[in-house]
BALOBA-1460 file (C-alpha; in Angstrom, 3 decimals):
// residues 239
<rec num="1" residu="x" x="-59.704" y="17.382" z="-37.311"/>
<rec num="2" residu="x" x="-59.912" y="13.956" z="-35.940"/>
<rec num="3" residu="x" x="-60.321" y="12.222" z="-39.006"/>
<rec num="4" residu="x" x="-56.938" y="14.250" z="-40.756"/>
<rec num="5" residu="x" x="-55.452" y="12.931" z="-37.068"/>
<rec num="6" residu="x" x="-55.425" y="10.152" z="-37.750"/>
<rec num="7" residu="x" x="-54.377" y="9.670" z="-40.528"/>
<rec num="8" residu="x" x="-51.040" y="11.433" z="-40.012"/>
<rec num="9" residu="x" x="-50.940" y="8.572" z="-37.792"/>
<rec num="10" residu="x" x="-51.716" y="5.624" z="-39.894"/>
<rec num="11" residu="x" x="-48.876" y="6.704" z="-42.892"/>
<rec num="12" residu="x" x="-46.393" y="7.193" z="-39.594"/>
<rec num="13" residu="x" x="-47.427" y="4.136" z="-38.064"/>
<rec num="14" residu="x" x="-47.144" y="2.161" z="-41.430"/>
<rec num="15" residu="x" x="-43.957" y="4.060" z="-43.565"/>
<rec num="16" residu="x" x="-40.958" y="2.163" z="-42.962"/>
<rec num="17" residu="x" x="-37.992" y="3.169" z="-41.451"/>
<rec num="18" residu="x" x="-34.648" y="4.009" z="-42.397"/>
<rec num="19" residu="x" x="-31.749" y="1.586" z="-41.060"/>
<rec num="20" residu="x" x="-29.256" y="2.746" z="-38.325"/>
<rec num="21" residu="x" x="-26.484" y="1.191" z="-40.525"/>
<rec num="22" residu="x" x="-23.962" y="2.174" z="-41.124"/>
<rec num="23" residu="x" x="-23.402" y="3.558" z="-45.131"/>
<rec num="24" residu="x" x="-20.343" y="1.901" z="-46.948"/>
<rec num="25" residu="x" x="-19.253" y="2.660" z="-49.938"/>
<rec num="26" residu="x" x="-18.317" y="-1.046" z="-50.670"/>
<rec num="27" residu="x" x="-20.849" y="-4.294" z="-50.798"/>
<rec num="28" residu="x" x="-21.450" y="-6.914" z="-48.728"/>
<rec num="29" residu="x" x="-19.329" y="-9.418" z="-50.697"/>
<rec num="30" residu="x" x="-15.889" y="-7.319" z="-50.852"/>
<rec num="31" residu="x" x="-13.341" y="-8.110" z="-48.076"/>
<rec num="32" residu="x" x="-11.433" y="-6.549" z="-46.673"/>
<rec num="33" residu="x" x="-7.324" y="-6.710" z="-47.686"/>
<rec num="34" residu="x" x="-4.656" y="-8.048" z="-45.613"/>
<rec num="35" residu="x" x="-2.556" y="-4.981" z="-44.569"/>
<rec num="36" residu="x" x="0.533" y="-7.079" z="-43.643"/>
<rec num="37" residu="x" x="3.464" y="-9.172" z="-45.660"/>
<rec num="38" residu="x" x="3.179" y="-11.215" z="-42.521"/>
<rec num="39" residu="x" x="-0.289" y="-12.397" z="-42.797"/>
<rec num="40" residu="x" x="-0.247" y="-12.482" z="-47.396"/>
<rec num="41" residu="x" x="2.615" y="-15.322" z="-46.435"/>
<rec num="42" residu="x" x="1.029" y="-16.843" z="-43.147"/>
<rec num="43" residu="x" x="-1.360" y="-18.175" z="-46.102"/>
<rec num="44" residu="x" x="0.482" y="-18.628" z="-48.999"/>
<rec num="45" residu="x" x="-0.051" y="-22.231" z="-50.308"/>
<rec num="46" residu="x" x="-3.327" y="-22.815" z="-48.606"/>
<rec num="47" residu="x" x="-6.915" y="-22.822" z="-50.338"/>
<rec num="48" residu="x" x="-7.749" y="-19.307" z="-49.157"/>
<rec num="49" residu="x" x="-5.213" y="-17.788" z="-50.344"/>
<rec num="50" residu="x" x="-6.945" y="-19.011" z="-53.345"/>
<rec num="51" residu="x" x="-10.058" y="-18.260" z="-52.637"/>
<rec num="52" residu="x" x="-8.284" y="-14.568" z="-52.187"/>
<rec num="53" residu="x" x="-6.540" y="-14.625" z="-55.424"/>
<rec num="54" residu="x" x="-10.325" y="-14.899" z="-56.896"/>
<rec num="55" residu="x" x="-12.850" y="-12.722" z="-54.737"/>
<rec num="56" residu="x" x="-12.899" y="-7.904" z="-55.318"/>
<rec num="57" residu="x" x="-11.108" y="-6.799" z="-52.068"/>
<rec num="58" residu="x" x="-11.405" y="-3.782" z="-51.032"/>
<rec num="59" residu="x" x="-9.714" y="-0.786" z="-51.561"/>
<rec num="60" residu="x" x="-5.928" y="-0.808" z="-48.903"/>
<rec num="61" residu="x" x="-5.736" y="2.031" z="-46.953"/>
<rec num="62" residu="x" x="-3.057" y="4.911" z="-48.013"/>
<rec num="63" residu="x" x="-1.321" y="4.440" z="-45.083"/>
<rec num="64" residu="x" x="-0.329" y="-0.071" z="-46.159"/>
<rec num="65" residu="x" x="2.742" y="-0.876" z="-47.755"/>
<rec num="66" residu="x" x="4.416" y="-4.468" z="-47.891"/>
<rec num="67" residu="x" x="7.725" y="-2.794" z="-48.418"/>
<rec num="68" residu="x" x="9.753" y="-4.585" z="-45.446"/>
<rec num="69" residu="x" x="12.207" y="-1.005" z="-44.352"/>
<rec num="70" residu="x" x="8.297" y="0.107" z="-43.520"/>
<rec num="71" residu="x" x="7.664" y="-0.625" z="-39.584"/>
<rec num="72" residu="x" x="4.038" y="0.501" z="-38.516"/>
<rec num="73" residu="x" x="5.203" y="1.596" z="-34.957"/>
<rec num="74" residu="x" x="7.540" y="3.454" z="-36.930"/>
<rec num="75" residu="x" x="4.823" y="5.367" z="-38.457"/>
<rec num="76" residu="x" x="3.491" y="6.222" z="-36.001"/>
<rec num="77" residu="x" x="5.918" y="8.121" z="-33.830"/>
<rec num="78" residu="x" x="6.445" y="10.275" z="-37.582"/>
<rec num="79" residu="x" x="3.438" y="11.024" z="-37.715"/>
<rec num="80" residu="x" x="3.067" y="12.569" z="-34.420"/>
<rec num="81" residu="x" x="7.497" y="14.430" z="-35.062"/>
<rec num="82" residu="x" x="5.601" y="15.758" z="-38.596"/>
<rec num="83" residu="x" x="2.174" y="17.202" z="-36.649"/>
<rec num="84" residu="x" x="1.607" y="20.412" z="-36.809"/>
<rec num="85" residu="x" x="4.136" y="20.398" z="-39.826"/>
<rec num="86" residu="x" x="3.771" y="19.752" z="-43.617"/>
<rec num="87" residu="x" x="5.289" y="16.118" z="-43.974"/>
<rec num="88" residu="x" x="7.965" y="16.798" z="-45.960"/>
<rec num="89" residu="x" x="9.977" y="19.028" z="-43.047"/>
<rec num="90" residu="x" x="8.121" y="15.702" z="-40.941"/>
<rec num="91" residu="x" x="10.494" y="13.295" z="-42.996"/>
<rec num="92" residu="x" x="13.708" y="15.904" z="-42.719"/>
<rec num="93" residu="x" x="13.518" y="15.598" z="-39.515"/>
<rec num="94" residu="x" x="13.086" y="11.858" z="-38.890"/>
<rec num="95" residu="x" x="16.609" y="11.615" z="-41.402"/>
<rec num="96" residu="x" x="18.448" y="13.449" z="-39.260"/>
<rec num="97" residu="x" x="17.643" y="12.382" z="-36.526"/>
<rec num="98" residu="x" x="18.498" y="8.402" z="-37.564"/>
<rec num="99" residu="x" x="21.481" y="9.989" z="-39.118"/>
<rec num="100" residu="x" x="22.684" y="11.469" z="-36.314"/>
<rec num="101" residu="x" x="21.977" y="7.856" z="-34.302"/>
<rec num="102" residu="x" x="23.661" y="6.402" z="-36.396"/>
<rec num="103" residu="x" x="27.331" y="9.583" z="-35.383"/>
<rec num="104" residu="x" x="26.548" y="8.245" z="-32.131"/>
<rec num="105" residu="x" x="26.494" y="5.010" z="-32.208"/>
<rec num="106" residu="x" x="29.442" y="4.674" z="-34.276"/>
<rec num="107" residu="x" x="31.703" y="7.753" z="-32.100"/>
<rec num="108" residu="x" x="30.631" y="4.774" z="-29.192"/>
<rec num="109" residu="x" x="31.719" y="2.062" z="-31.839"/>
<rec num="110" residu="x" x="35.067" y="3.383" z="-32.324"/>
<rec num="111" residu="x" x="35.699" y="4.214" z="-28.727"/>
<rec num="112" residu="x" x="35.177" y="1.338" z="-26.812"/>
<rec num="113" residu="x" x="38.035" y="-2.646" z="-27.130"/>
<rec num="114" residu="x" x="37.743" y="-5.306" z="-29.887"/>
<rec num="115" residu="x" x="35.626" y="-7.519" z="-27.419"/>
<rec num="116" residu="x" x="33.029" y="-5.088" z="-26.689"/>
<rec num="117" residu="x" x="32.037" y="-4.090" z="-29.639"/>
<rec num="118" residu="x" x="29.246" y="-6.295" z="-31.157"/>
<rec num="119" residu="x" x="27.512" y="-5.338" z="-27.473"/>
<rec num="120" residu="x" x="26.877" y="-1.600" z="-29.260"/>
<rec num="121" residu="x" x="23.986" y="-1.317" z="-31.692"/>
<rec num="122" residu="x" x="24.134" y="0.229" z="-35.099"/>
<rec num="123" residu="x" x="20.839" y="0.220" z="-35.371"/>
<rec num="124" residu="x" x="18.890" y="3.277" z="-35.709"/>
<rec num="125" residu="x" x="15.575" y="1.823" z="-36.796"/>
<rec num="126" residu="x" x="16.193" y="-0.614" z="-33.541"/>
<rec num="127" residu="x" x="17.685" y="1.563" z="-31.143"/>
<rec num="128" residu="x" x="13.859" y="3.620" z="-31.739"/>
<rec num="129" residu="x" x="11.564" y="1.235" z="-31.247"/>
<rec num="130" residu="x" x="13.767" y="-0.133" z="-28.391"/>
<rec num="131" residu="x" x="13.420" y="3.169" z="-26.884"/>
<rec num="132" residu="x" x="9.664" y="3.015" z="-28.137"/>
<rec num="133" residu="x" x="9.016" y="0.210" z="-26.296"/>
<rec num="134" residu="x" x="11.400" y="1.147" z="-22.918"/>
<rec num="135" residu="x" x="8.981" y="4.697" z="-22.304"/>
<rec num="136" residu="x" x="6.354" y="1.855" z="-22.216"/>
<rec num="137" residu="x" x="3.743" y="3.091" z="-19.007"/>
<rec num="138" residu="x" x="1.830" y="-0.403" z="-17.718"/>
<rec num="139" residu="x" x="-1.058" y="1.946" z="-15.951"/>
<rec num="140" residu="x" x="-3.039" y="5.336" z="-16.136"/>
<rec num="141" residu="x" x="-4.885" y="7.877" z="-14.352"/>
<rec num="142" residu="x" x="-7.845" y="8.787" z="-14.556"/>
<rec num="143" residu="x" x="-10.259" y="11.413" z="-13.343"/>
<rec num="144" residu="x" x="-13.412" y="10.297" z="-11.178"/>
<rec num="145" residu="x" x="-16.122" y="12.491" z="-10.427"/>
<rec num="146" residu="x" x="-17.348" y="11.347" z="-7.142"/>
<rec num="147" residu="x" x="-19.817" y="13.591" z="-5.500"/>
<rec num="148" residu="x" x="-18.391" y="16.909" z="-6.101"/>
<rec num="149" residu="x" x="-14.584" y="15.940" z="-6.035"/>
<rec num="150" residu="x" x="-12.891" y="14.840" z="-8.562"/>
<rec num="151" residu="x" x="-10.124" y="12.132" z="-8.387"/>
<rec num="152" residu="x" x="-6.981" y="10.407" z="-9.989"/>
<rec num="153" residu="x" x="-7.808" y="6.591" z="-10.275"/>
<rec num="154" residu="x" x="-5.638" y="4.481" z="-11.688"/>
<rec num="155" residu="x" x="-6.511" y="1.864" z="-14.674"/>
<rec num="156" residu="x" x="-4.956" y="-0.229" z="-16.790"/>
<rec num="157" residu="x" x="-4.121" y="0.841" z="-19.929"/>
<rec num="158" residu="x" x="-4.480" y="-0.110" z="-23.606"/>
<rec num="159" residu="x" x="-1.453" y="-1.257" z="-25.837"/>
<rec num="160" residu="x" x="-2.358" y="1.743" z="-27.975"/>
<rec num="161" residu="x" x="-2.461" y="3.751" z="-25.484"/>
<rec num="162" residu="x" x="0.431" y="2.676" z="-24.027"/>
<rec num="163" residu="x" x="2.782" y="3.554" z="-27.675"/>
<rec num="164" residu="x" x="1.177" y="6.800" z="-27.891"/>
<rec num="165" residu="x" x="2.537" y="8.526" z="-24.225"/>
<rec num="166" residu="x" x="5.970" y="6.405" z="-24.690"/>
<rec num="167" residu="x" x="6.179" y="8.462" z="-28.101"/>
<rec num="168" residu="x" x="4.314" y="12.234" z="-26.802"/>
<rec num="169" residu="x" x="7.154" y="11.653" z="-23.620"/>
<rec num="170" residu="x" x="10.009" y="11.053" z="-25.845"/>
<rec num="171" residu="x" x="8.781" y="13.729" z="-28.592"/>
<rec num="172" residu="x" x="8.742" y="16.093" z="-25.468"/>
<rec num="173" residu="x" x="11.870" y="15.161" z="-23.845"/>
<rec num="174" residu="x" x="13.055" y="15.894" z="-27.344"/>
<rec num="175" residu="x" x="11.589" y="19.513" z="-28.337"/>
<rec num="176" residu="x" x="12.442" y="20.400" z="-24.272"/>
<rec num="177" residu="x" x="16.440" y="19.947" z="-24.970"/>
<rec num="178" residu="x" x="16.105" y="21.387" z="-28.353"/>
<rec num="179" residu="x" x="14.534" y="24.829" z="-26.796"/>
<rec num="180" residu="x" x="17.181" y="23.866" z="-23.620"/>
<rec num="181" residu="x" x="20.677" y="22.873" z="-24.639"/>
<rec num="182" residu="x" x="22.834" y="23.069" z="-21.332"/>
<rec num="183" residu="x" x="24.561" y="25.664" z="-20.946"/>
<rec num="184" residu="x" x="27.993" y="27.077" z="-22.613"/>
<rec num="185" residu="x" x="31.117" y="28.559" z="-21.444"/>
<rec num="186" residu="x" x="30.937" y="31.931" z="-19.070"/>
<rec num="187" residu="x" x="32.986" y="33.955" z="-22.367"/>
<rec num="188" residu="x" x="30.106" y="33.230" z="-24.307"/>
<rec num="189" residu="x" x="27.027" y="32.877" z="-22.350"/>
<rec num="190" residu="x" x="25.099" y="35.107" z="-24.048"/>
<rec num="191" residu="x" x="24.921" y="32.596" z="-27.633"/>
<rec num="192" residu="x" x="22.705" y="30.143" z="-27.798"/>
<rec num="193" residu="x" x="23.583" y="26.774" z="-28.486"/>
<rec num="194" residu="x" x="22.183" y="26.302" z="-31.172"/>
<rec num="195" residu="x" x="20.192" y="22.343" z="-31.247"/>
<rec num="196" residu="x" x="17.517" y="21.330" z="-34.126"/>
<rec num="197" residu="x" x="15.371" y="18.779" z="-32.972"/>
<rec num="198" residu="x" x="16.942" y="16.132" z="-34.767"/>
<rec num="199" residu="x" x="19.609" y="16.340" z="-32.213"/>
<rec num="200" residu="x" x="17.123" y="16.224" z="-29.143"/>
<rec num="201" residu="x" x="15.239" y="13.074" z="-30.537"/>
<rec num="202" residu="x" x="18.797" y="10.916" z="-31.106"/>
<rec num="203" residu="x" x="20.052" y="12.532" z="-28.024"/>
<rec num="204" residu="x" x="16.527" y="10.691" z="-26.479"/>
<rec num="205" residu="x" x="16.281" y="8.144" z="-27.933"/>
<rec num="206" residu="x" x="19.928" y="6.848" z="-27.117"/>
<rec num="207" residu="x" x="19.505" y="6.971" z="-23.741"/>
<rec num="208" residu="x" x="15.710" y="5.930" z="-23.581"/>
<rec num="209" residu="x" x="17.467" y="2.934" z="-24.758"/>
<rec num="210" residu="x" x="20.090" y="2.279" z="-22.250"/>
<rec num="211" residu="x" x="16.838" y="2.692" z="-19.786"/>
<rec num="212" residu="x" x="18.562" y="6.478" z="-18.922"/>
<rec num="213" residu="x" x="17.331" y="9.837" z="-20.266"/>
<rec num="214" residu="x" x="14.725" y="12.191" z="-19.339"/>
<rec num="215" residu="x" x="11.503" y="9.782" z="-21.240"/>
<rec num="216" residu="x" x="12.492" y="6.663" z="-18.713"/>
<rec num="217" residu="x" x="11.537" y="9.656" z="-15.458"/>
<rec num="218" residu="x" x="8.984" y="10.715" z="-16.965"/>
<rec num="219" residu="x" x="7.532" y="6.837" z="-17.018"/>
<rec num="220" residu="x" x="8.915" y="6.360" z="-13.429"/>
<rec num="221" residu="x" x="6.708" y="9.937" z="-11.991"/>
<rec num="222" residu="x" x="4.188" y="8.863" z="-13.521"/>
<rec num="223" residu="x" x="4.388" y="5.281" z="-12.175"/>
<rec num="224" residu="x" x="4.944" y="6.974" z="-9.239"/>
<rec num="225" residu="x" x="1.685" y="9.044" z="-9.293"/>
<rec num="226" residu="x" x="-0.655" y="5.884" z="-9.567"/>
<rec num="227" residu="x" x="1.235" y="3.870" z="-6.907"/>
<rec num="228" residu="x" x="0.163" y="6.990" z="-4.580"/>
<rec num="229" residu="x" x="-3.441" y="7.299" z="-5.568"/>
<rec num="230" residu="x" x="-3.903" y="2.990" z="-5.416"/>
<rec num="231" residu="x" x="-6.248" y="3.978" z="-2.440"/>
<rec num="232" residu="x" x="-8.391" y="5.199" z="-5.137"/>
<rec num="233" residu="x" x="-8.514" y="2.285" z="-6.971"/>
<rec num="234" residu="x" x="-11.910" y="0.701" z="-6.112"/>
<rec num="235" residu="x" x="-13.929" y="4.505" z="-7.182"/>
<rec num="236" residu="x" x="-13.003" y="3.203" z="-11.412"/>
<rec num="237" residu="x" x="-15.541" y="1.705" z="-10.696"/>
<rec num="238" residu="x" x="-18.255" y="3.877" z="-10.098"/>
<rec num="239" residu="x" x="-17.034" y="5.678" z="-13.676"/>
């Protein structure tokens, strides 16, 4: 019995263990692809460009595109809008949102004085990207448990998380406008105005572009909560 146990232990010690490295379908000689047109233009007419042309490259992600009309930030926002629904519905919602933003801005453009028309932005893509930038928070609240008490501790926020919170607030504010429209006339109090998600998103994006609206108020309230809990900032090291 002892000899058998000794033999098993020797086999275990001599058997090579499997590597814990992450397995990949690509060989080590394959290099990562360039994901944007800017990266390609930055190395054009250089030896690195000639080397990239002749070495094996991994397949690009399905979301990668060199189109000058496709923006990564807008793609993230579209993916958030079309969550819990099919992609065709989400694309139709965003196209309708772009159309409504264009209508709102053109109405302001034609109603403004000729000398003030140049200051009115009419590009829906620029308006949505600026609205997302205006709603970005600079801090976040994390739950830290000290003993039996849970504190909400303000901590620095990453760039990806700040963009996510900004787009989430815009989306929720647009849905709120859709679910709770403005009160109609007394004579038509029983009828509910039909406000689509595209109308709510367009209104919130235009308001956030001018630093107004519910999404901007959510950002201010979030910063106010971080300011109120700054006394617990020293608990961040205990997490």
